C-alpha positions in Angstrom: 22.9 11.2 2.4 19.8 9.7 4.0 17.8 8.1 1.1 14.6 8.7 3.0 14.8 12.5 3.3 14.0 13.5 -0.3 10.8 11.5 -0.2 9.1 12.8 2.9 9.2 16.5 3.3 8.0 18.7 6.3 4.5 19.1 4.8 4.5 15.4 3.6 3.8 16.5 0.0 5.6 14.5 -2.7 7.0 16.8 -5.3 6.8 16.0 -9.0 7.8 17.6 -12.2 4.3 17.3 -13.7 0.9 18.5 -12.6 -0.7 17.3 -9.4 -4.5 17.4 -9.0 -6.0 16.8 -5.6 -9.6 15.8 -5.0 -11.7 14.5 -2.2 -14.0 11.6 -3.0 -16.7 10.0 -0.9 -16.9 6.3 -0.2 -20.0 4.1 -0.2 -20.5 4.8 3.5 -19.8 8.5 3.5 -16.1 8.7 4.4 -14.0 11.4 2.6 -10.8 10.2 1.0 -8.1 12.5 -0.3 -6.9 11.5 -3.7 -4.0 12.8 -5.8 -3.5 12.3 -9.6 -0.3 12.8 -11.5 -0.5 12.8 -15.3 -3.2 13.7 -17.8 -6.8 12.6 -16.9 -7.1 11.2 -20.4 -4.0 9.0 -20.2 -4.5 5.6 -21.8 -3.7 3.8 -18.6 -4.2 4.5 -14.9 -2.0 3.0 -12.1 -3.6 3.2 -8.6 -1.4 3.0 -5.4 -2.8 1.8 -2.0 -0.6 2.4 1.0 -0.2 0.3 4.1 -1.3 0.4 7.8 -0.5 3.6 9.6 1.1 5.1 6.5 -0.2 7.5 3.9 0.0 8.1 0.1 3.4 9.7 0.6 4.8 6.2 1.3 4.8 5.8 -2.5 6.9 8.9 -3.0 9.9 7.2 -4.5 7.8 5.2 -6.9 5.6 8.1 -8.0 8.5 10.3 -8.8 10.4 7.7 -10.7 7.4 6.4 -12.7 6.3 9.9 -13.7 9.8 10.5 -15.2 9.7 7.1 -16.9 6.2 7.3 -18.4 5.5 11.0 -18.8 2.1 11.7 -20.2 1.3 8.1 -21.2 0.2 7.0 -17.7 -1.9 8.6 -15.0 -0.7 7.8 -11.4 -3.3 7.9 -8.7 -2.6 7.6 -4.9 -4.9 8.2 -2.0 -5.0 8.2 1.8 -6.9 5.2 3.2 -9.7 5.9 5.6 -8.4 7.1 9.0 -5.0 7.8 7.5 -3.2 10.9 6.3 -5.7 13.6 5.5 -8.6 11.3 4.8 -11.6 11.3 7.1 -11.9 9.2 10.2 -14.4 6.4 10.1 -16.6 4.3 12.4 -14.2 1.7 14.0 -16.6 -1.0 12.9 -15.9 0.0 9.3 -12.1 -0.3 9.6 -11.8 -3.6 7.9 -10.0 -5.0 4.9 -13.3 -5.7 3.2 -14.3 -2.0 3.5 -10.9 -1.0 2.2 -11.6 -3.0 -0.9 -14.9 -1.1 -1.4 -13.0 2.2 -0.8 -10.7 1.3 -3.6 -13.7 0.7 -5.9 -15.0 4.1 -4.9 -11.6 5.7 -5.9 -11.7 3.8 -9.3 -15.4 4.7 -10.0 -14.8 8.4 -9.2 -11.4 9.1 -10.6 -10.9 6.4 -13.3 -14.4 5.3 -14.4 -13.1 3.9 -17.7 -10.0 2.5 -19.2 -7.5 -0.1 -18.1 -6.0 0.0 -14.6 -3.1 -1.6 -12.8 -3.4 -1.8 -9.0 -0.4 -1.5 -6.7 -0.6 -2.2 -2.9 1.9 -2.4 -0.1 1.2 -4.3 3.1 -2.4 -3.4 4.1 -2.7 -1.8 0.6 -1.9 -5.2 -0.9 -4.7 -6.7 1.2 -6.9 -3.9 -0.1 -6.1 -4.9 -3.7 -6.9 -8.6 -2.9 -10.2 -7.6 -1.2 -11.2 -5.5 -4.2 -10.6 -8.4 -6.5 -12.6 -10.8 -4.3 -15.6 -8.3 -4.1 -15.5 -7.1 -7.7 -14.4 -10.1 -9.8 -16.0 -8.6 -12.9 -13.3 -6.0 -12.9 -10.4 -8.4 -13.2 -9.2 -8.8 -16.8 -11.7 -6.2 -18.0 -10.7 -3.0 -16.2 -8.0 -4.3 -13.9 -5.3 -5.7 -16.2 -2.4 -6.1 -13.8 -1.4 -5.9 -10.1 1.7 -5.4 -7.9 1.6 -6.9 -4.4 4.4 -5.5 -2.2 5.2 -7.0 1.2 1.7 -8.2 1.9 -0.3 -11.2 3.0 -3.5 -12.8 1.9 -4.4 -14.1 5.4 -4.4 -12.6 8.9 -1.2 -11.7 10.6 -1.7 -13.7 13.8 1.0 -16.1 12.5 3.3 -13.2 11.6 6.7 -12.9 13.2 5.8 -9.3 14.2 2.6 -9.6 16.1 3.8 -11.8 18.9 6.5 -9.2 19.6 4.3 -6.0 19.6 0.9 -7.5 20.4 1.7 -7.3 24.1 1.3 -4.5 26.6 1.9 -1.7 24.1 -0.9 -2.6 21.7 -3.0 -3.9 24.5 -3.0 -0.4 25.9 -4.3 0.9 22.6 -7.1 -1.6 22.6 -8.3 -0.5 26.0 -9.1 3.0 24.6 -8.0 6.5 25.2 -10.8 8.0 27.2 -9.4 7.6 30.6 -5.7 8.3 30.0 -5.1 10.0 26.6 -1.5 10.9 27.4 -0.7 7.4 28.3 -2.3 6.2 25.1 -0.2 8.6 23.1 3.0 7.3 24.8 1.8 3.8 23.9 1.3 4.9 20.3 4.8 6.2 19.9 6.1 3.0 21.6 4.1 0.9 19.2 5.5 2.8 16.2 9.0 2.2 17.5 8.3 -1.4 18.3 7.0 -2.1 14.8 9.9 -0.4 13.2 12.6 -2.1 15.3 11.0 -5.5 14.8 10.8 -4.9 11.1 14.3 -3.6 10.7 16.4 -5.3 13.4 17.7 -8.0 11.1 18.9 -5.5 8.5 21.1 -3.3 10.7 19.1 -2.3 13.7 18.3 1.3 14.5 18.6 3.9 11.8 20.0 7.4 12.2 17.2 10.0 12.0 13.5 9.4 11.9 12.4 6.6 9.7 9.4 7.8 7.5 7.3 4.8 8.7 7.7 5.9 12.3 6.8 9.5 11.4 3.6 8.3 9.6 2.7 5.9 12.3 3.2 8.6 14.9 0.8 10.9 13.1 -1.9 8.3 12.7 -4.8 8.6 15.2 -4.9 6.1 18.1 -8.5 5.2 17.1 -7.3 4.2 13.6 -4.4 2.2 14.9 -6.7 0.3 17.3 -9.6 -0.1 14.9 -7.7 -1.9 12.1 -5.9 -4.4 14.4 -8.6 -7.0 14.5 -9.1 -7.1 10.8 -5.4 -7.2 10.1 -5.1 -10.2 12.5 -8.0 -12.2 11.1 -8.7 -11.2 7.5 -8.8 -13.8 4.7 -8.5 -12.7 1.0 -7.2 -16.1 -0.3 -10.2 -16.4 -2.6 -8.9 -13.4 -4.6 -5.7 -15.2 -5.6 -7.0 -17.3 -8.5 -8.8 -14.2 -9.8 -5.7 -12.0 -9.9 -3.8 -15.0 -11.1 -5.4 -14.5 -14.5 -3.6 -11.1 -15.1 0.1 -10.2 -15.2 1.3 -9.4 -11.7 4.4 -9.2 -9.5 4.8 -10.2 -5.8 7.7 -8.5 -4.0 9.0 -9.2 -0.5 12.1 -8.8 1.6 13.6 -12.0 3.0 13.8 -10.3 6.5 10.4 -8.8 6.5 9.0 -9.5 10.0 5.6 -7.8 9.5 4.5 -9.9 6.6 7.1 -12.6 6.5 8.2 -13.9 3.1 6.3 -17.1 3.4 3.1 -15.0 2.9 4.4 -13.7 -0.4 5.6 -17.2 -1.5 2.0 -18.5 -0.9 0.5 -15.6 -2.9 2.9 -16.1 -5.8 2.3 -19.9 -5.9 -1.4 -19.3 -6.2 -1.1 -16.8 -9.1 0.2 -18.5 -12.2 1.1 -15.2 -14.0 2.9 -13.7 -11.1 6.6 -12.7 -11.1 8.0 -13.4 -7.7 10.8 -11.0 -6.5 12.5 -11.9 -3.2 15.0 -9.4 -1.9 17.9 -10.5 0.3 18.3 -8.4 3.4 15.2 -6.3 2.9 12.5 -5.6 5.5 8.9 -4.5 5.4 9.4 -0.9 4.1 11.0 -2.2 1.0 9.7 0.6 -1.2 12.0 2.9 0.8 14.9 0.4 1.3 15.0 -0.5 -2.4 13.1 2.1 -4.2 14.5 1.4 -7.7 13.9 -2.3 -7.4 10.3 -1.8 -6.4 9.7 0.8 -9.1 11.2 -1.5 -11.8 9.0 -4.4 -10.6 5.9 -2.2 -11.0 7.1 -1.0 -14.4 7.7 -4.6 -15.7 4.2 -5.6 -14.6 2.7 -2.7 -16.5 4.7 -3.5 -19.6 3.5 -7.1 -19.4 -0.1 -6.0 -18.9 -0.6 -3.2 -21.4 -1.8 -4.0 -24.9 0.9 -1.8 -26.3 -0.4 -1.5 -29.9 -3.8 -0.4 -28.8 -2.6 2.2 -26.3 0.6 3.3 -27.9 2.5 3.5 -24.6 6.2 4.6 -24.8 7.6 1.8 -22.6 10.5 -0.6 -23.1 8.2 -3.6 -23.3 6.2 -1.9 -26.0 9.1 -1.5 -28.4 
C-alpha cells in the first residue's frame, strides 16, 4: 500500500470525519486566499498550518486527519493555500516574498481566528512564513501565539542549501527567463524542475518512488509564474531575528537527516537559537517528512500543543493536560 495515496485524492480534498468550513479571505494587498477550518469556530485553541513552496494545504493531510481524531472538538485546525498556490489567487511577482507571506499569515489569523490562543505550524517555506510573521508581529508572540512547530525549514536563504546548486541550473534558469516566448518549453521545464527537486530531495533515501509523489503532483500544478516569482526570496531571505522571539514559547523543530532542500544544519541552528525548542532529527528522512513519517510529525506537533496550552484554563482533553 502506498502511504501517500490516502492523503491526496483526485480532487485534492482532504477528507475528515468532522465538519469542514471553507472561506476565502483577502490579504492586505488584495490577494484572495482559500482557507479551510476543521473543528468548532469557538474551540479554545486554534492551530494554523502553513504549507511549503509549490505545495498546497493538502500537504498537511496526514496531520489534519490524525489531529482531528486526537483532539475532537477541543481544537480548531486551520489550513490555507499560500498566495499563488493551490486555489488561492495569483499575485504580483514583486509581492511573492517571505515577508509578504508573514503578512498573509497575519491576515488569516485576523480574519479566521481574531481572538484566543494560537499555535503556528509551518513546513519548508511555511516555516519561513511562521518566522516572518513572528519578526513582523512580535506583539503576538506569547500573547496570541503560544507555540510553534517548524518542520524542515530554514531561517536564512537557501543559496547554501545542498539542493539549489543541483537544480538551480538550466531547468530553473529557463523558468526565470519567462514563458512569453515559449510557453510549452517552460511547461516542460516546470515538470523537469519538479522531478529534479524530488529526486534531489529523495535520492539518499531510496531513489525513485513507484507512482506519483504528492510533492511532484503539487509542484506540477503550480503556475510557472509562482515558481519563478518566489525563487529570489527563497534564496536570499533572512528571518533569523525571529528566533529569539519564538524562543520564548514552547516549540518543536523537526528535520530529516537526509533533507537536501533545507539541510539539517538549518534546523540545528534554529533549535540552538530557541531555548524552549524540542529538536527532533529523523534518520533517513528527507524534505517531505510529513509524508514520509506522518505519525512522527503529528506527534511532535501534538507535544508542542500540550506544552503550550494552559490546560486548566482551557480544559483541553490532551495527554499533557491530565
